[in-house]
TORVO-590393 format. One record per residue (C-alpha): residue number from 1; residue in one letter; x, z, y. Coordinates in steps of 0.05 Angstrom, whole numbers, plus 5000, padded with zeros to 4 digits. Layout:
N
<atom torba="NUM" fido="a" u="X" w="Z" v="Y"/>
...
//
This chain:
436
<atom torba="1" fido="m" u="6165" w="1173" v="4052"/>
<atom torba="2" fido="a" u="6166" w="1171" v="3977"/>
<atom torba="3" fido="n" u="6102" w="1156" v="3940"/>
<atom torba="4" fido="t" u="6068" w="1224" v="3941"/>
<atom torba="5" fido="e" u="5996" w="1202" v="3955"/>
<atom torba="6" fido="s" u="5972" w="1225" v="3887"/>
<atom torba="7" fido="s" u="5999" w="1295" v="3896"/>
<atom torba="8" fido="r" u="5964" w="1352" v="3931"/>
<atom torba="9" fido="l" u="6029" w="1391" v="3936"/>
<atom torba="10" fido="l" u="6064" w="1400" v="4002"/>
<atom torba="11" fido="q" u="6130" w="1369" v="3983"/>
<atom torba="12" fido="k" u="6195" w="1404" v="4002"/>
<atom torba="13" fido="f" u="6231" w="1338" v="4002"/>
<atom torba="14" fido="p" u="6179" w="1286" v="4021"/>
<atom torba="15" fido="h" u="6229" w="1229" v="4027"/>
<atom torba="16" fido="q" u="6254" w="1237" v="3956"/>
<atom torba="17" fido="e" u="6224" w="1202" v="3896"/>
<atom torba="18" fido="p" u="6188" w="1252" v="3851"/>
<atom torba="19" fido="r" u="6231" w="1282" v="3796"/>
<atom torba="20" fido="p" u="6212" w="1271" v="3723"/>
<atom torba="21" fido="i" u="6157" w="1313" v="3692"/>
<atom torba="22" fido="v" u="6182" w="1369" v="3646"/>
<atom torba="23" fido="e" u="6146" w="1368" v="3579"/>
<atom torba="24" fido="r" u="6181" w="1429" v="3550"/>
<atom torba="25" fido="a" u="6247" w="1468" v="3551"/>
<atom torba="26" fido="d" u="6285" w="1506" v="3498"/>
<atom torba="27" fido="g" u="6354" w="1539" v="3497"/>
<atom torba="28" fido="m" u="6393" w="1506" v="3553"/>
<atom torba="29" fido="y" u="6356" w="1439" v="3547"/>
<atom torba="30" fido="i" u="6300" w="1408" v="3588"/>
<atom torba="31" fido="h" u="6258" w="1354" v="3556"/>
<atom torba="32" fido="t" u="6226" w="1305" v="3604"/>
<atom torba="33" fido="k" u="6164" w="1263" v="3596"/>
<atom torba="34" fido="d" u="6205" w="1200" v="3600"/>
<atom torba="35" fido="g" u="6242" w="1220" v="3536"/>
<atom torba="36" fido="r" u="6306" w="1250" v="3561"/>
<atom torba="37" fido="r" u="6338" w="1314" v="3535"/>
<atom torba="38" fido="l" u="6382" w="1343" v="3591"/>
<atom torba="39" fido="m" u="6431" w="1400" v="3583"/>
<atom torba="40" fido="d" u="6416" w="1447" v="3641"/>
<atom torba="41" fido="a" u="6485" w="1474" v="3658"/>
<atom torba="42" fido="t" u="6457" w="1502" v="3724"/>
<atom torba="43" fido="a" u="6412" w="1554" v="3691"/>
<atom torba="44" fido="g" u="6351" w="1529" v="3728"/>
<atom torba="45" fido="t" u="6385" w="1497" v="3789"/>
<atom torba="46" fido="t" u="6390" w="1564" v="3825"/>
<atom torba="47" fido="s" u="6421" w="1603" v="3767"/>
<atom torba="48" fido="f" u="6361" w="1644" v="3745"/>
<atom torba="49" fido="a" u="6354" w="1620" v="3673"/>
<atom torba="50" fido="v" u="6413" w="1660" v="3647"/>
<atom torba="51" fido="l" u="6385" w="1665" v="3577"/>
<atom torba="52" fido="g" u="6360" w="1594" v="3576"/>
<atom torba="53" fido="y" u="6288" w="1575" v="3562"/>
<atom torba="54" fido="n" u="6240" w="1605" v="3511"/>
<atom torba="55" fido="h" u="6285" w="1660" v="3486"/>
<atom torba="56" fido="p" u="6247" w="1690" v="3427"/>
<atom torba="57" fido="e" u="6262" w="1763" v="3443"/>
<atom torba="58" fido="v" u="6237" w="1756" v="3513"/>
<atom torba="59" fido="l" u="6174" w="1718" v="3493"/>
<atom torba="60" fido="d" u="6157" w="1770" v="3441"/>
<atom torba="61" fido="a" u="6162" w="1826" v="3493"/>
<atom torba="62" fido="m" u="6118" w="1787" v="3541"/>
<atom torba="63" fido="r" u="6065" w="1773" v="3487"/>
<atom torba="64" fido="s" u="6063" w="1847" v="3469"/>
<atom torba="65" fido="q" u="6053" w="1866" v="3542"/>
<atom torba="66" fido="m" u="6000" w="1814" v="3555"/>
<atom torba="67" fido="e" u="5958" w="1843" v="3499"/>
<atom torba="68" fido="r" u="5957" w="1910" v="3537"/>
<atom torba="69" fido="f" u="5953" w="1888" v="3611"/>
<atom torba="70" fido="c" u="5990" w="1839" v="3656"/>
<atom torba="71" fido="h" u="5996" w="1883" v="3717"/>
<atom torba="72" fido="v" u="5976" w="1949" v="3748"/>
<atom torba="73" fido="d" u="5999" w="1973" v="3816"/>
<atom torba="74" fido="y" u="6058" w="2018" v="3802"/>
<atom torba="75" fido="n" u="6047" w="2055" v="3868"/>
<atom torba="76" fido="i" u="5981" w="2080" v="3840"/>
<atom torba="77" fido="w" u="5990" w="2082" v="3764"/>
<atom torba="78" fido="r" u="6048" w="2103" v="3720"/>
<atom torba="79" fido="n" u="6077" w="2050" v="3676"/>
<atom torba="80" fido="p" u="6129" w="2078" v="3627"/>
<atom torba="81" fido="l" u="6158" w="2009" v="3619"/>
<atom torba="82" fido="l" u="6183" w="2011" v="3690"/>
<atom torba="83" fido="e" u="6218" w="2077" v="3676"/>
<atom torba="84" fido="e" u="6252" w="2044" v="3616"/>
<atom torba="85" fido="l" u="6273" w="1985" v="3658"/>
<atom torba="86" fido="a" u="6299" w="2030" v="3713"/>
<atom torba="87" fido="e" u="6341" w="2069" v="3662"/>
<atom torba="88" fido="a" u="6369" w="2003" v="3636"/>
<atom torba="89" fido="l" u="6386" w="1977" v="3705"/>
<atom torba="90" fido="l" u="6420" w="2043" v="3724"/>
<atom torba="91" fido="s" u="6457" w="2053" v="3658"/>
<atom torba="92" fido="q" u="6517" w="2013" v="3681"/>
<atom torba="93" fido="a" u="6507" w="2018" v="3756"/>
<atom torba="94" fido="p" u="6561" w="2044" v="3802"/>
<atom torba="95" fido="l" u="6568" w="2119" v="3810"/>
<atom torba="96" fido="d" u="6514" w="2152" v="3854"/>
<atom torba="97" fido="l" u="6464" w="2096" v="3847"/>
<atom torba="98" fido="d" u="6407" w="2133" v="3812"/>
<atom torba="99" fido="r" u="6342" w="2104" v="3838"/>
<atom torba="100" fido="v" u="6309" w="2035" v="3830"/>
<atom torba="101" fido="y" u="6260" w="2006" v="3880"/>
<atom torba="102" fido="f" u="6222" w="1947" v="3852"/>
<atom torba="103" fido="s" u="6218" w="1904" v="3914"/>
<atom torba="104" fido="g" u="6175" w="1845" v="3892"/>
<atom torba="105" fido="n" u="6185" w="1776" v="3864"/>
<atom torba="106" fido="s" u="6246" w="1746" v="3897"/>
<atom torba="107" fido="g" u="6316" w="1762" v="3919"/>
<atom torba="108" fido="s" u="6294" w="1750" v="3990"/>
<atom torba="109" fido="e" u="6245" w="1808" v="3982"/>
<atom torba="110" fido="a" u="6301" w="1852" v="3955"/>
<atom torba="111" fido="i" u="6343" w="1839" v="4017"/>
<atom torba="112" fido="e" u="6284" w="1851" v="4063"/>
<atom torba="113" fido="a" u="6268" w="1916" v="4026"/>
<atom torba="114" fido="a" u="6340" w="1941" v="4029"/>
<atom torba="115" fido="m" u="6344" w="1928" v="4104"/>
<atom torba="116" fido="k" u="6279" w="1964" v="4116"/>
<atom torba="117" fido="l" u="6298" w="2022" v="4071"/>
<atom torba="118" fido="s" u="6365" w="2028" v="4106"/>
<atom torba="119" fido="y" u="6331" w="2032" v="4174"/>
<atom torba="120" fido="q" u="6279" w="2082" v="4150"/>
<atom torba="121" fido="v" u="6334" w="2127" v="4123"/>
<atom torba="122" fido="h" u="6369" w="2125" v="4191"/>
<atom torba="123" fido="f" u="6303" w="2135" v="4228"/>
<atom torba="124" fido="d" u="6283" w="2194" v="4185"/>
<atom torba="125" fido="s" u="6353" w="2223" v="4195"/>
<atom torba="126" fido="g" u="6342" w="2222" v="4271"/>
<atom torba="127" fido="n" u="6383" w="2159" v="4283"/>
<atom torba="128" fido="s" u="6328" w="2111" v="4305"/>
<atom torba="129" fido="a" u="6377" w="2071" v="4349"/>
<atom torba="130" fido="k" u="6413" w="2044" v="4288"/>
<atom torba="131" fido="t" u="6376" w="1978" v="4289"/>
<atom torba="132" fido="w" u="6433" w="1928" v="4282"/>
<atom torba="133" fido="f" u="6456" w="1893" v="4219"/>
<atom torba="134" fido="i" u="6522" w="1856" v="4209"/>
<atom torba="135" fido="a" u="6535" w="1801" v="4158"/>
<atom torba="136" fido="r" u="6588" w="1746" v="4148"/>
<atom torba="137" fido="d" u="6593" w="1672" v="4162"/>
<atom torba="138" fido="q" u="6578" w="1625" v="4104"/>
<atom torba="139" fido="s" u="6531" w="1674" v="4071"/>
<atom torba="140" fido="f" u="6460" w="1665" v="4047"/>
<atom torba="141" fido="h" u="6414" w="1725" v="4042"/>
<atom torba="142" fido="g" u="6345" w="1695" v="4031"/>
<atom torba="143" fido="a" u="6287" w="1659" v="4063"/>
<atom torba="144" fido="t" u="6252" w="1715" v="4102"/>
<atom torba="145" fido="l" u="6266" w="1717" v="4177"/>
<atom torba="146" fido="h" u="6313" w="1776" v="4168"/>
<atom torba="147" fido="g" u="6347" w="1741" v="4110"/>
<atom torba="148" fido="i" u="6357" w="1677" v="4151"/>
<atom torba="149" fido="a" u="6383" w="1718" v="4210"/>
<atom torba="150" fido="m" u="6436" w="1747" v="4165"/>
<atom torba="151" fido="s" u="6455" w="1679" v="4136"/>
<atom torba="152" fido="e" u="6493" w="1619" v="4162"/>
<atom torba="153" fido="l" u="6460" w="1554" v="4140"/>
<atom torba="154" fido="p" u="6459" w="1497" v="4192"/>
<atom torba="155" fido="i" u="6394" w="1467" v="4168"/>
<atom torba="156" fido="l" u="6359" w="1533" v="4185"/>
<atom torba="157" fido="e" u="6387" w="1539" v="4256"/>
<atom torba="158" fido="f" u="6323" w="1512" v="4286"/>
<atom torba="159" fido="y" u="6290" w="1579" v="4269"/>
<atom torba="160" fido="e" u="6337" w="1615" v="4317"/>
<atom torba="161" fido="e" u="6283" w="1623" v="4371"/>
<atom torba="162" fido="i" u="6240" w="1666" v="4325"/>
<atom torba="163" fido="l" u="6295" w="1704" v="4288"/>
<atom torba="164" fido="p" u="6308" w="1779" v="4299"/>
<atom torba="165" fido="s" u="6361" w="1787" v="4352"/>
<atom torba="166" fido="n" u="6393" w="1850" v="4324"/>
<atom torba="167" fido="c" u="6437" w="1814" v="4274"/>
<atom torba="168" fido="a" u="6511" w="1798" v="4283"/>
<atom torba="169" fido="r" u="6563" w="1763" v="4239"/>
<atom torba="170" fido="i" u="6637" w="1767" v="4227"/>
<atom torba="171" fido="a" u="6682" w="1716" v="4192"/>
<atom torba="172" fido="q" u="6673" w="1700" v="4119"/>
<atom torba="173" fido="h" u="6721" w="1733" v="4071"/>
<atom torba="174" fido="h" u="6758" w="1675" v="4038"/>
<atom torba="175" fido="p" u="6832" w="1686" v="4020"/>
<atom torba="176" fido="l" u="6844" w="1612" v="4006"/>
<atom torba="177" fido="y" u="6820" w="1590" v="4074"/>
<atom torba="178" fido="f" u="6838" w="1648" v="4121"/>
<atom torba="179" fido="r" u="6897" w="1688" v="4094"/>
<atom torba="180" fido="k" u="6956" w="1676" v="4139"/>
<atom torba="181" fido="p" u="7021" w="1649" v="4107"/>
<atom torba="182" fido="e" u="7058" w="1714" v="4120"/>
<atom torba="183" fido="e" u="7001" w="1759" v="4096"/>
<atom torba="184" fido="s" u="6995" w="1793" v="4029"/>
<atom torba="185" fido="l" u="6926" w="1796" v="3998"/>
<atom torba="186" fido="d" u="6923" w="1869" v="4016"/>
<atom torba="187" fido="d" u="6942" w="1856" v="4088"/>
<atom torba="188" fido="y" u="6887" w="1803" v="4092"/>
<atom torba="189" fido="a" u="6836" w="1851" v="4061"/>
<atom torba="190" fido="r" u="6854" w="1904" v="4113"/>
<atom torba="191" fido="r" u="6849" w="1853" v="4170"/>
<atom torba="192" fido="c" u="6779" w="1834" v="4147"/>
<atom torba="193" fido="a" u="6758" w="1906" v="4146"/>
<atom torba="194" fido="e" u="6787" w="1916" v="4215"/>
<atom torba="195" fido="e" u="6745" w="1858" v="4240"/>
<atom torba="196" fido="l" u="6683" w="1893" v="4215"/>
<atom torba="197" fido="e" u="6704" w="1957" v="4249"/>
<atom torba="198" fido="a" u="6717" w="1919" v="4314"/>
<atom torba="199" fido="k" u="6647" w="1889" v="4311"/>
<atom torba="200" fido="i" u="6616" w="1958" v="4298"/>
<atom torba="201" fido="l" u="6653" w="1986" v="4358"/>
<atom torba="202" fido="e" u="6634" w="1926" v="4401"/>
<atom torba="203" fido="i" u="6559" w="1937" v="4386"/>
<atom torba="204" fido="g" u="6566" w="2013" v="4385"/>
<atom torba="205" fido="p" u="6568" w="2054" v="4321"/>
<atom torba="206" fido="e" u="6506" w="2092" v="4343"/>
<atom torba="207" fido="r" u="6468" w="2025" v="4341"/>
<atom torba="208" fido="v" u="6494" w="1994" v="4275"/>
<atom torba="209" fido="g" u="6454" w="2010" v="4213"/>
<atom torba="210" fido="a" u="6483" w="1968" v="4157"/>
<atom torba="211" fido="f" u="6533" w="1915" v="4135"/>
<atom torba="212" fido="v" u="6504" w="1863" v="4087"/>
<atom torba="213" fido="g" u="6549" w="1822" v="4041"/>
<atom torba="214" fido="e" u="6549" w="1782" v="3977"/>
<atom torba="215" fido="t" u="6597" w="1819" v="3930"/>
<atom torba="216" fido="m" u="6627" w="1752" v="3915"/>
<atom torba="217" fido="l" u="6613" w="1697" v="3966"/>
<atom torba="218" fido="g" u="6565" w="1650" v="3931"/>
<atom torba="219" fido="s" u="6546" w="1578" v="3926"/>
<atom torba="220" fido="l" u="6553" w="1559" v="3999"/>
<atom torba="221" fido="v" u="6629" w="1564" v="3996"/>
<atom torba="222" fido="g" u="6636" w="1563" v="3921"/>
<atom torba="223" fido="d" u="6642" w="1630" v="3885"/>
<atom torba="224" fido="v" u="6698" w="1665" v="3921"/>
<atom torba="225" fido="p" u="6722" w="1732" v="3891"/>
<atom torba="226" fido="p" u="6745" w="1781" v="3945"/>
<atom torba="227" fido="a" u="6817" w="1802" v="3953"/>
<atom torba="228" fido="p" u="6836" w="1866" v="3916"/>
<atom torba="229" fido="n" u="6815" w="1928" v="3955"/>
<atom torba="230" fido="y" u="6772" w="1889" v="4004"/>
<atom torba="231" fido="w" u="6708" w="1926" v="3988"/>
<atom torba="232" fido="r" u="6744" w="1993" v="3986"/>
<atom torba="233" fido="y" u="6768" w="1982" v="4057"/>
<atom torba="234" fido="i" u="6699" w="1958" v="4079"/>
<atom torba="235" fido="r" u="6669" w="2021" v="4047"/>
<atom torba="236" fido="e" u="6717" w="2065" v="4087"/>
<atom torba="237" fido="v" u="6697" w="2031" v="4152"/>
<atom torba="238" fido="c" u="6623" w="2039" v="4136"/>
<atom torba="239" fido="d" u="6632" w="2113" v="4119"/>
<atom torba="240" fido="r" u="6669" w="2127" v="4184"/>
<atom torba="241" fido="h" u="6611" w="2101" v="4226"/>
<atom torba="242" fido="d" u="6551" w="2121" v="4183"/>
<atom torba="243" fido="v" u="6537" w="2048" v="4168"/>
<atom torba="244" fido="h" u="6502" w="2032" v="4102"/>
<atom torba="245" fido="l" u="6534" w="1982" v="4055"/>
<atom torba="246" fido="i" u="6483" w="1933" v="4026"/>
<atom torba="247" fido="l" u="6510" w="1888" v="3971"/>
<atom torba="248" fido="d" u="6474" w="1824" v="3953"/>
<atom torba="249" fido="e" u="6481" w="1811" v="3878"/>
<atom torba="250" fido="i" u="6420" w="1766" v="3871"/>
<atom torba="251" fido="y" u="6466" w="1709" v="3852"/>
<atom torba="252" fido="c" u="6526" w="1745" v="3821"/>
<atom torba="253" fido="g" u="6495" w="1806" v="3788"/>
<atom torba="254" fido="n" u="6465" w="1824" v="3721"/>
<atom torba="255" fido="g" u="6522" w="1798" v="3677"/>
<atom torba="256" fido="r" u="6538" w="1734" v="3715"/>
<atom torba="257" fido="s" u="6607" w="1759" v="3735"/>
<atom torba="258" fido="g" u="6624" w="1786" v="3665"/>
<atom torba="259" fido="k" u="6603" w="1856" v="3684"/>
<atom torba="260" fido="v" u="6532" w="1880" v="3692"/>
<atom torba="261" fido="y" u="6545" w="1888" v="3766"/>
<atom torba="262" fido="c" u="6597" w="1846" v="3802"/>
<atom torba="263" fido="c" u="6617" w="1904" v="3847"/>
<atom torba="264" fido="d" u="6643" w="1940" v="3785"/>
<atom torba="265" fido="w" u="6703" w="1893" v="3788"/>
<atom torba="266" fido="d" u="6718" w="1921" v="3858"/>
<atom torba="267" fido="e" u="6705" w="1994" v="3841"/>
<atom torba="268" fido="v" u="6658" w="2003" v="3901"/>
<atom torba="269" fido="t" u="6591" w="2038" v="3906"/>
<atom torba="270" fido="p" u="6543" w="2008" v="3957"/>
<atom torba="271" fido="d" u="6485" w="2046" v="3988"/>
<atom torba="272" fido="f" u="6437" w="1991" v="3968"/>
<atom torba="273" fido="l" u="6448" w="1939" v="3913"/>
<atom torba="274" fido="c" u="6401" w="1879" v="3913"/>
<atom torba="275" fido="i" u="6386" w="1842" v="3848"/>
<atom torba="276" fido="g" u="6339" w="1785" v="3833"/>
<atom torba="277" fido="k" u="6349" w="1719" v="3796"/>
<atom torba="278" fido="p" u="6376" w="1744" v="3729"/>
<atom torba="279" fido="v" u="6334" w="1808" v="3728"/>
<atom torba="280" fido="a" u="6278" w="1774" v="3689"/>
<atom torba="281" fido="a" u="6316" w="1708" v="3681"/>
<atom torba="282" fido="g" u="6258" w="1665" v="3704"/>
<atom torba="283" fido="y" u="6210" w="1689" v="3651"/>
<atom torba="284" fido="a" u="6175" w="1724" v="3708"/>
<atom torba="285" fido="p" u="6193" w="1734" v="3782"/>
<atom torba="286" fido="l" u="6221" w="1804" v="3793"/>
<atom torba="287" fido="s" u="6272" w="1835" v="3841"/>
<atom torba="288" fido="a" u="6297" w="1905" v="3855"/>
<atom torba="289" fido="v" u="6341" w="1948" v="3899"/>
<atom torba="290" fido="l" u="6386" w="2001" v="3868"/>
<atom torba="291" fido="t" u="6398" w="2060" v="3914"/>
<atom torba="292" fido="k" u="6410" w="2136" v="3918"/>
<atom torba="293" fido="s" u="6365" w="2195" v="3907"/>
<atom torba="294" fido="r" u="6391" w="2229" v="3970"/>
<atom torba="295" fido="f" u="6358" w="2173" v="4010"/>
<atom torba="296" fido="e" u="6293" w="2188" v="3973"/>
<atom torba="297" fido="s" u="6299" w="2261" v="3995"/>
<atom torba="298" fido="i" u="6311" w="2240" v="4068"/>
<atom torba="299" fido="i" u="6249" w="2197" v="4068"/>
<atom torba="300" fido="a" u="6209" w="2252" v="4032"/>
<atom torba="301" fido="d" u="6229" w="2302" v="4086"/>
<atom torba="302" fido="g" u="6217" w="2251" v="4141"/>
<atom torba="303" fido="q" u="6156" w="2205" v="4141"/>
<atom torba="304" fido="g" u="6139" w="2227" v="4070"/>
<atom torba="305" fido="r" u="6132" w="2157" v="4042"/>
<atom torba="306" fido="i" u="6167" w="2089" v="4040"/>
<atom torba="307" fido="q" u="6137" w="2046" v="4094"/>
<atom torba="308" fido="h" u="6142" w="1981" v="4056"/>
<atom torba="309" fido="g" u="6108" w="1949" v="3996"/>
<atom torba="310" fido="h" u="6079" w="1887" v="3962"/>
<atom torba="311" fido="t" u="6020" w="1875" v="3916"/>
<atom torba="312" fido="h" u="6061" w="1850" v="3857"/>
<atom torba="313" fido="q" u="6123" w="1894" v="3863"/>
<atom torba="314" fido="g" u="6143" w="1922" v="3795"/>
<atom torba="315" fido="h" u="6098" w="1870" v="3762"/>
<atom torba="316" fido="s" u="6081" w="1897" v="3693"/>
<atom torba="317" fido="l" u="6090" w="1832" v="3655"/>
<atom torba="318" fido="g" u="6154" w="1818" v="3694"/>
<atom torba="319" fido="a" u="6179" w="1887" v="3675"/>
<atom torba="320" fido="a" u="6168" w="1873" v="3601"/>
<atom torba="321" fido="a" u="6207" w="1808" v="3607"/>
<atom torba="322" fido="a" u="6262" w="1841" v="3648"/>
<atom torba="323" fido="l" u="6271" w="1898" v="3599"/>
<atom torba="324" fido="a" u="6281" w="1848" v="3542"/>
<atom torba="325" fido="v" u="6329" w="1806" v="3586"/>
<atom torba="326" fido="q" u="6370" w="1867" v="3607"/>
<atom torba="327" fido="t" u="6374" w="1892" v="3535"/>
<atom torba="328" fido="i" u="6407" w="1827" v="3516"/>
<atom torba="329" fido="i" u="6453" w="1824" v="3577"/>
<atom torba="330" fido="h" u="6477" w="1896" v="3568"/>
<atom torba="331" fido="r" u="6501" w="1883" v="3497"/>
<atom torba="332" fido="p" u="6578" w="1888" v="3496"/>
<atom torba="333" fido="e" u="6583" w="1823" v="3458"/>
<atom torba="334" fido="t" u="6543" w="1786" v="3512"/>
<atom torba="335" fido="l" u="6590" w="1810" v="3568"/>
<atom torba="336" fido="k" u="6652" w="1798" v="3526"/>
<atom torba="337" fido="r" u="6631" w="1726" v="3512"/>
<atom torba="338" fido="i" u="6615" w="1713" v="3586"/>
<atom torba="339" fido="n" u="6686" w="1734" v="3604"/>
<atom torba="340" fido="v" u="6723" w="1700" v="3548"/>
<atom torba="341" fido="l" u="6686" w="1634" v="3553"/>
<atom torba="342" fido="g" u="6687" w="1634" v="3629"/>
<atom torba="343" fido="e" u="6762" w="1644" v="3630"/>
<atom torba="344" fido="r" u="6771" w="1589" v="3578"/>
<atom torba="345" fido="m" u="6729" w="1540" v="3619"/>
<atom torba="346" fido="r" u="6768" w="1554" v="3683"/>
<atom torba="347" fido="g" u="6832" w="1546" v="3643"/>
<atom torba="348" fido="w" u="6810" w="1476" v="3619"/>
<atom torba="349" fido="l" u="6796" w="1454" v="3690"/>
<atom torba="350" fido="r" u="6863" w="1480" v="3716"/>
<atom torba="351" fido="h" u="6902" w="1450" v="3658"/>
<atom torba="352" fido="e" u="6870" w="1381" v="3663"/>
<atom torba="353" fido="l" u="6861" w="1374" v="3738"/>
<atom torba="354" fido="g" u="6910" w="1423" v="3769"/>
<atom torba="355" fido="d" u="6961" w="1369" v="3785"/>
<atom torba="356" fido="h" u="6910" w="1319" v="3812"/>
<atom torba="357" fido="p" u="6921" w="1302" v="3885"/>
<atom torba="358" fido="y" u="6849" w="1319" v="3902"/>
<atom torba="359" fido="y" u="6849" w="1386" v="3866"/>
<atom torba="360" fido="r" u="6845" w="1447" v="3912"/>
<atom torba="361" fido="d" u="6823" w="1508" v="3872"/>
<atom torba="362" fido="v" u="6786" w="1536" v="3812"/>
<atom torba="363" fido="r" u="6761" w="1607" v="3823"/>
<atom torba="364" fido="g" u="6707" w="1656" v="3802"/>
<atom torba="365" fido="r" u="6689" w="1711" v="3754"/>
<atom torba="366" fido="g" u="6655" w="1708" v="3686"/>
<atom torba="367" fido="s" u="6607" w="1650" v="3681"/>
<atom torba="368" fido="l" u="6604" w="1641" v="3757"/>
<atom torba="369" fido="f" u="6660" w="1596" v="3782"/>
<atom torba="370" fido="s" u="6674" w="1534" v="3824"/>
<atom torba="371" fido="f" u="6721" w="1475" v="3823"/>
<atom torba="372" fido="e" u="6738" w="1455" v="3894"/>
<atom torba="373" fido="y" u="6768" w="1388" v="3914"/>
<atom torba="374" fido="d" u="6794" w="1358" v="3979"/>
<atom torba="375" fido="l" u="6784" w="1284" v="3991"/>
<atom torba="376" fido="p" u="6748" w="1239" v="4041"/>
<atom torba="377" fido="r" u="6671" w="1242" v="4043"/>
<atom torba="378" fido="k" u="6666" w="1304" v="4000"/>
<atom torba="379" fido="p" u="6590" w="1311" v="4003"/>
<atom torba="380" fido="e" u="6580" w="1239" v="3979"/>
<atom torba="381" fido="f" u="6632" w="1249" v="3924"/>
<atom torba="382" fido="s" u="6596" w="1311" v="3900"/>
<atom torba="383" fido="l" u="6529" w="1275" v="3897"/>
<atom torba="384" fido="q" u="6562" w="1220" v="3856"/>
<atom torba="385" fido="i" u="6589" w="1272" v="3807"/>
<atom torba="386" fido="a" u="6519" w="1301" v="3798"/>
<atom torba="387" fido="h" u="6488" w="1232" v="3789"/>
<atom torba="388" fido="v" u="6539" w="1209" v="3737"/>
<atom torba="389" fido="m" u="6535" w="1275" v="3699"/>
<atom torba="390" fido="e" u="6459" w="1270" v="3695"/>
<atom torba="391" fido="h" u="6450" w="1196" v="3680"/>
<atom torba="392" fido="e" u="6512" w="1182" v="3637"/>
<atom torba="393" fido="h" u="6527" w="1250" v="3605"/>
<atom torba="394" fido="e" u="6455" w="1278" v="3607"/>
<atom torba="395" fido="i" u="6481" w="1343" v="3637"/>
<atom torba="396" fido="l" u="6454" w="1376" v="3701"/>
<atom torba="397" fido="v" u="6509" w="1406" v="3745"/>
<atom torba="398" fido="n" u="6509" w="1438" v="3814"/>
<atom torba="399" fido="a" u="6555" w="1391" v="3853"/>
<atom torba="400" fido="k" u="6549" w="1397" v="3928"/>
<atom torba="401" fido="w" u="6591" w="1390" v="3991"/>
<atom torba="402" fido="h" u="6663" w="1406" v="3970"/>
<atom torba="403" fido="r" u="6655" w="1434" v="3900"/>
<atom torba="404" fido="v" u="6623" w="1437" v="3832"/>
<atom torba="405" fido="s" u="6594" w="1506" v="3820"/>
<atom torba="406" fido="f" u="6587" w="1526" v="3747"/>
<atom torba="407" fido="t" u="6531" w="1574" v="3728"/>
<atom torba="408" fido="p" u="6516" w="1559" v="3655"/>
<atom torba="409" fido="p" u="6468" w="1604" v="3617"/>
<atom torba="410" fido="y" u="6499" w="1661" v="3577"/>
<atom torba="411" fido="i" u="6476" w="1628" v="3512"/>
<atom torba="412" fido="i" u="6520" w="1567" v="3520"/>
<atom torba="413" fido="t" u="6559" w="1551" v="3456"/>
<atom torba="414" fido="d" u="6633" w="1532" v="3451"/>
<atom torba="415" fido="q" u="6613" w="1461" v="3436"/>
<atom torba="416" fido="e" u="6566" w="1457" v="3496"/>
<atom torba="417" fido="a" u="6620" w="1487" v="3541"/>
<atom torba="418" fido="e" u="6670" w="1434" v="3518"/>
<atom torba="419" fido="r" u="6619" w="1379" v="3530"/>
<atom torba="420" fido="l" u="6604" w="1406" v="3600"/>
<atom torba="421" fido="i" u="6676" w="1414" v="3622"/>
<atom torba="422" fido="g" u="6698" w="1350" v="3588"/>
<atom torba="423" fido="g" u="6643" w="1312" v="3623"/>
<atom torba="424" fido="v" u="6662" w="1339" v="3692"/>
<atom torba="425" fido="i" u="6736" w="1324" v="3681"/>
<atom torba="426" fido="e" u="6721" w="1253" v="3658"/>
<atom torba="427" fido="t" u="6672" w="1241" v="3715"/>
<atom torba="428" fido="f" u="6719" w="1269" v="3767"/>
<atom torba="429" fido="r" u="6777" w="1227" v="3745"/>
<atom torba="430" fido="a" u="6736" w="1163" v="3741"/>
<atom torba="431" fido="l" u="6705" w="1172" v="3810"/>
<atom torba="432" fido="a" u="6770" w="1195" v="3843"/>
<atom torba="433" fido="k" u="6809" w="1136" v="3817"/>
<atom torba="434" fido="n" u="6780" w="1087" v="3868"/>
<atom torba="435" fido="w" u="6755" w="1137" v="3920"/>
<atom torba="436" fido="s" u="6777" w="1129" v="3992"/>
//
């Protein structure tokens, strides 16, 4: 074990040496106690710090709220700020999404809430047998037991004995990996939807409640946009069998894809849309589920209340931070810059590395994209990229397994983007030169 005797914290990685102490952070930079100034191109490692650190507009909104109160229970008291935030979140939401349920602190809680809400709607509609959920391989939907059951992550397989048993999976949707040579993208999209329908029929439509999917497969496989029409065909299957569509945009929503909601690229309306990380951008923990007023009516006429809740859901200080964050994200110039700069960064990677023998793909949307490579000992190679970028270029990047995943904050400048992409290109070439 690493030297952790002086810490009272239960360490997540007890064999690792402790990371440096953070003295302060500003913009997209972290300043450590040992004197380093690191460009955080990961937006907080898990892509929550989409506006960087210490954004003045967000801090001003939080200070103003703290002078009034930090939190009141929104199930008991009315907080007009939550109404403003709900209006902002719904202002560019897909058609028919007209209600917001503030689920708690984390994306995991949003997924849990959506699954419970979905079942309660079925239950209160007289369909109490609809207890099954279907997800896809190579997905991650959070750290609750239901979230783990819907995910595929080998390190969590030891939990299998205590996971809910009413969860099934179908193949991941990944055109690069699984589209057959003779298939068009549309044919592949249809085949994936047919696989979902086959699974629903195998379990029994009267027993399946919802299909859960990341709008764009996330960091496990490396930011994979769906084939055109994929979600439209999935929506049709769900509608045929009264199966709810739950989209997970905890990682890819709230501007990350270049639109406020990633599913807007696919012109699909889910029944439940889960959002988390960029909602309050790390200034406070806050998550939510966007859904439909007709479900509220079903619950009102059924059990008369939502049978789910948490102490800190709709946290008042978090709502103040989130409203300021969403105001910035919703500005047309913010979204335009995410798209333009994201496309430019992907273009640099393709131009400089597209003919490299280890190059496999560059893909993504907006400021969420991955560079995938194919070479021996990929996980070790990725760790070397991350190490060199941090210690020689003073840039933090998310390099794991078979790819570098790019999730820079929305405030990144042109010069910082050039430094980031240039550093990855230089590091990749240098390491690949003698790699075997």
